[in-house]
C-alpha angles and dihedrals in degrees: 000000000000090000089066092062129088136199089266090055089055088055090050088052089054089053092054090048090055088054089050093050090049090054092050093047096051089054088053090052094250095137098166094048092046090052091046094053091055090050088050088051088054090052091051090048091073094046098058092055092050092048091048090054093048098043139037109293119228122238092246096048101114094044093044094051093048092052091046092050091048092053098044103030102029113029098031096052090046092052089046092055094041094051093047097047103033090072089055097048106027090105089069118056091198093057091046089052091051090051093050094046092050092049091048088054090049093050093045093050090046091053092047092048095049095044092050096042099092092040092055098034116146128186097227105035147012124247107229127002110308114250091234092061092040093052092053092045091057097035100053096054090046091048089052089047102236116186118290099251091047092056091048090053093046093050093049093049093047091046093053092044090056093060098035117116088241121129118231120191121251106241117237128228094276094052092045088051092053090046090051091052092049092049092050090048089049091052093048098044104033109166094349115126090019092304094295093155096058091039092057089049089050093049091048091053092046088056088052094046094050102029099039097071091041090053092051091047092051091045092053094055 
């Protein structure tokens, strides 16, 4: 079995381990470290694709990457949100039910998006909001502890955007470089200075999520 793997698959495995560590850390109450490990998984997400293009790709590459993404960018963020907000709403069974239903929607949409990704792959754009962007868009508000109903709404919108038949542009090297810097700043600063680092990252990705499809639409005319 090991002969079927490539270097890129090893990087994908590292990404899934970051998701696993994040899940363990949130149960231990280490919110900042849990948040940071998911951001590290997002950084690694871009590396495995580059390595796969530069080296020989393993026979299990597509399957391995999808499973890794689901662990690090689907399950880990869902556990992060559930753990943070369950303590706040556990007194009300209705609120707990809402939280569980919304996270089931998030996980289901993430699975659909990741399963369909290689089938619907396009050279110039993504179909549906990428899971990397979606993970940040739900993680940052949860990390900054926005109100319960706000986080529910954000998770639902991001979930539906991930499976929508909407094209999103593929960022170039410059934009990816800026995103990398913002992620590193978010990891280093956390909630310092009122969480300005994660907030800037969130706003940048909101601009991508809203402006990206508009840019492609305008470009096609």
